[in-house]
N, C-alpha and C positions, 0 to 999 in steps of 0.2 A: 015192797020188801027191802029196798035199798035204805029206807029210813030206819029200819030196825038195826042194821049194821052201824049206822051213824049214831043211833041212841046208845047202843052197846059200847061203841068206842068212846063216846063222851062219858058214859057212866064209869067205865073202867079207868080211863085216864083221870077222871075226877077223884076216884077213890085213891089211886096211886099218888096223885098230887097231894091229897090230904095227908098221906103217910110220908111225904117228902121224897118219893122215889123218882120223880121226874116225869110225871104224867104229861106235862106240856111238851116234852121232847117226843114222847110217844104219839101225842096228838099231831104234832108236825109230820111225823112219819106216816101216820094214817091219812092225813089230809093230802099229802103230796103223792104217796105211793098208791093208795087205794081209792081215794075220792077224786083224784085228778085235779086238785086245786093247785094253782101256780104257787111257787115257793114264797114269793113276796106277800101274797094274800094270806097264805097259811100262817106266816109269821105274824101278820097283823091280827089274825083271829086268835093266835096263841097269846098275844099280849093282852087282848081283851078277856080271854078265857082265864088268865092268871088271877085277875082281880077278884072275882067271886069265889074261886077255889081257895085262894089265900085267906080271904075274909072268913070263909066257913071253917077253915082249919085253925085260925088264930086263937079263938077262945079255948080250944082244947089244949093247945100248946102253952098258953099262958097259965091255965089251970094246973098243968103238970110241971110247971117251972122250967120249961124249955126256952123261954124268951128272956133275954137279958135286957131289961128295960133301959139301962143307961145308953145302950147302943142302938135302941130302936129307932129314934128319930133320924140319926145320921144314916142308918141303913135304909130307911124308907126314902129319904131324900136322894141318896145315891142310886137306889133302885129306880126311882122315877126318872132321874136324869139319864141313867143307862138305857131304860126302856125307850125314852124319847130319841136318844141317839141311835139306838138299834132300829127303831121304826123308820127314822130318816134314812139310815144306811140301806135298809131293806128296800125302800122305794127308789133309791138312787142307783143301786147296782143292777146289772143285767141278771136275769133269772139264772142263767147257766153258771155265772160266777158265784151267785148266792148258793146254788146247789153244791158247788165244790167247797166253798167255805164251811157250809153246814156239815157236809160229809167229813171234812177234815176235823172239825170240832168234835163230832161224834167219835171219830177214831181216837183222838187224843184223850177225851174223857173216858172212853171205854178202856183204853190201854192203861190209863192211870188207875182206874178202879180195879182192873185185873192184877196189876203188878205192884200196887201200893201195899205197904205193910201197915197193919192196924195195931 
């Protein structure tokens, strides 16, 4: 029965990722809070999870004109460099410090979303 929750969490976060809602962040919360996965391992899983979900969503975004092709290559290269740096940092930091940094990040992003004017 535990596998069913994991499948549902993966499906839900995959759909949310395709819409650009931040399913990867929700996957991290599921893995650490409910599945008992250590933070550094959960972040590594999240980095691997991002690749197929982004690849699956990309054709629809290109078709709908949501991708600016002149900035595509610089964005990809910067994203790869950032992912490599984040993966290195996640393995170098203590798990407790990683928890605090991720929690602070979620608070900042959440407050920004709540209080930003559109």
